[in-house]
C-alpha angles and dihedrals in degrees: 000000000000094000091059088053089050093056091042087060095038113017090186095060096124098186091055088054090052092053094044090050091053091050092051091047092052090053093049097252097137095168095058092038090055093049093052094044088055091049089051092054090048084065095221113227094320107056092164089063097046099094142274127290093263091055091046090050090051090049092050089053091049091050090052093048094046092047090052092047092050092049090055093058 
């Protein structure tokens, strides 16, 4: 996966974390999705490139939903 290569080169590449998280979520891997959504919100080393407030709000909602889902298992 190209996105994994991107974060191997630049672990702080927030937008790559967002896209990886979405891919994990689509495949049902809540644990990895949650981890990458959190890394996205951390902003990596380029916080100005890590999305707008609407995207960040959506990600916070996804983190909450995934956390709840994982706690029910």
